N, C-alpha and C positions, 0 to 999 in steps of 0.2 A: 613535454606533451605526453610522451610514452609513459612517463612515471604517473601522471595523472590518469591516464586510461588504466594502468595497472591497479591503481588505488580503487578506482570505481569498480572494476572487475572484482577485486579482492572484497570490497565492501558487499556487493551483490551476492557474492558466494558465501559470505558470512551470515547475512541476514535472510537468505532465500529460504531455509528451512523454517524460519519463523513467519515468513510473509503470509502463509496460509492461516496461521493463527491470528495474525493481525487482521486479516480480512474477516474472519468469523467474529472477533471482538468488535470490529467496526460495525458489521451488520447488526449485531445485538444492540449496540449503543445507538445506532441510526434508528433502529426499530422502536426502541424505547422513547427516542426523541420524538418519533412520529406518533406514538401512542399517547403522549402527554398533550392535552388540549391547549397548545399555545402556538400561535402563528409565528412567533419569533423563533421558537424551537424547530418548527416545521421548515422554516427557510433555512436554518443552519444545517439540519439534517439533509436536505436536498442538495445543499452545496458541498458538504463533506463526503457524502456517499460516493459520488462520481469520481472525486479525486482519490479516494482510497482504492477504488477498483483500478483506476489507471495506474497508481503507484505499485500496487500488488502485481498487476500485469507486467509492468515494466521490469520490476526487480526479477520476477520469475523468468521472464523471456531473456533478460540479460544473463542470468546465471545459466540457463540452459544453452544458449547459443554461443556465448564467448568462451573460449578456452582459457583456462587458468594456467598461469605460468609460475 
């Protein structure tokens, strides 16, 4: 179990510098999806946007709060 936790912390430490870029790209893609006049794209954009914010926040928070060993 400790090895799994270490792998998660290492992964978050590796991708944390890129999480902000991911958030910006996601915001652009979701914005484009909302600009296109399609109800199907609007529904997908609404569902993906929230998960992207939650994912970015959790990776950033994990990287900032957990010590790397």
